[in-house]
C-alpha positions, 0 to 999 in steps of 0.5 A: 401671912400664910393661910392657916392649914388644918387636918379637918375643917367642919362647915356648920356648927349644928349638933353634927358640926360642933360635936364632930369638931370636939371629937376631932380635937379629942383625937388630936386633929388640928381642927377648925369650924366655919359658921355663917350664922350662930354657933349651934345651928338651927337646932340650938337657935331656931329648932329643937331647943327653943321649941322645947322651951315653948313646949315646956310652957305649954305643958305647964299651962295645961297642967295649971288649967287642970289643977282642980283634978289634982285637988288644987284650987288656982286662978285662971292662968294667962300667957304673957307672950313677951315673957315666953319669948324672953325665956326662950331667948335666955335658954338659947343664949345659955346653950350657944354660949356653952358651945363656944366655950366647948369649942374654944376649950378644945382648941378648935378655931372658929371662923365666922363667915360663909364658906365656899369650897374652892377645891377639895382642900381649900375653903374661901370664907366670905367674912361678915364685915367684908373681905375674904379669908382662905384656909386649907385642910386635909379633910372637909366635913360638910355639916350645913344642915337643911332649910325650910322649903317654901311651896310655890306662891308663898313667901315669908313676911315675918308676921302673917306668913312665917316659917318655924324660925319666924314663929319663935320671934313673933311679937304677939300670940296669934288668935288664929293660925293656919299651919301648912304641913302635918309633919313633925314641925307642923304637928309640934307647933299645932299642939303648942299653939292649941295648948295656949289658946290659939285657934289652930287649923292644920292643912296637910296634903297627905292622907295622914299626919306624921307619915313617917310614923306607924299608922296607929300613931298617926291615928292616935295623934289625929284623935288627940288633936281633934279633942283639942279642937285643932281643925284638921284638913288632911288629904287637901291643900290650899287653893287660894289666899287673900290678904284682907285689909284688916290684916287677916288672911283668908285661905281657900282649901280644895273643895271650896271651904274658906278659913280666916286666920291671922297668920300662916305658918308654912311647915311643908318640909326642909331641904338640904342646904347645899346650894352655894357651897361651891360643890362643883369646884371640889368635884361634887354634885348634889343629888335630888333635892340638894342632898349630898350622897355619902357611903356607909362611912359618910364619905362623898364621891371625893375621898377627903370630903365627908357629909353628915346630918340633914345635908345628907337627907338620910334622917333629919334628926339632931342626935343622928347628926351628932352620931354621924359627926363623931363617926366621920372624924373617927374615920378620918383619924384612922379609928374604927367608928360606929356606923350601924344606924339601925337603932336611931330613935326619933321623937316628936313633941306633940301633945302627947309625945311620939317616939319611935325606933326601928321598923313600923308594922307596915315596913316590917310586913313589906320585908315579908316578915311574920310578926308578933305585935304587942300593945299596952294602953296608958289608960290601963297603967297605974302610974299614968292614971295617977299622973293624969296622963292616960292618952296613948299606948306602946306598940312593939313589933317583933319577928314571930320567927326569931323573936327579935325586936324590930320596932317600937312605937310610943304615943303618950306622955314622956314617950321621948324618954321611954323609947331608949330601952327599945332603941338599945334592945334593937341595937343589941339584937335583943328579943321581945322576950328579953324586954318582957323578962326585964324587971321594971321598977314600980310604979314608973312609966317605963313599965309600959314597955315591959307590958307591951313586950309581954303582950307581944310574947303572949304573957300579958298580965295586966291586960286581956288580949282583946283589950290589947288589940283595941289599945291603939284605937282610943 
């Protein structure tokens, strides 16, 4: 039997890969995907979706504990760990099954196994049950994602030393946990475990949390974590580790302080998954940290090979990978594609949430711009007061000369939902005045965006200017 031939083969079926495959099939291209693990990739199986299932549990748990504030008498809630894990697994199964149906419904062939590039047009697939299959293709889209990076001297054991993936399958809730890394993943898990009663210690080598975010957001998150009794050790690292006979772990931090925990979650970053793909055979060489470089049309240095998502290390965001996937196959099919990535929103599901789009204040200043900045605290907003969600603020960064919206940063409840108006404003080159003049339904949380824009434009109604400047300081 001859090897099957395709117009495009996508390696990896995360949010970039499976979306690219569906879009390619819509465009009439004979398409296949190759997946070495589970359809849906890290995001659906061990990342975005299962962690949000847990975030939902944590939020409800905290709401129940606060029920008396809302005029409701209830008993003390209790986390039932096996039920929490089972719910997460059920959600994952439902969504990954949906991906399979979507691919099959579009006529996309699914090949299970480990893909290796034999050339720019040939892929060898090591099958799970043994043996190999070879397929040929006119175009390849690499959507292999990224994997957790372990610092020297650390190795996962699945129970005491874990990564984010292993954390989701713990057999019991740890009483004490240390989290190494204060980026997105580390901060999200710290918020979750603290919410459900685990004693959390977070260690970060850098001077602040979520370094990619605006400094005022980082400071806000630090304040809220301390309120939730998360022990923060910023600008420090673990110098030594001792495994104790009782199953606990003693960590020695820089400066000599010791911390006893039951588990250590290593969340020190993710690196592009490019090792073992056979890139050299196809004429490709990975760059720093294994990233695959692409041009503004997502092409690699080999004209018929494209790369999208985390393996490019441009922005490690699921929705960005999806947008890149659609763009790559549209280009392959000869269509015009959206490749302007100025307005890619990001969301971090801490407590409270973080969302941002565009430039931070520091980045805008580094470009030599003169700025006008507007802020509005959630504590001054009627809907947030009514909902009992008063922590946080909105910050809008605008160009003082042109009025253009350059960036927006939201720290607070539903930040991940509120950011999209600002993302559209940046994508459409709108001015701060446009946001300020937009009529927002009352009373809704979305009003805070308009309030911050009014402050940036110098016409704040519900906040004195002096109060606005203090909004981000708690």
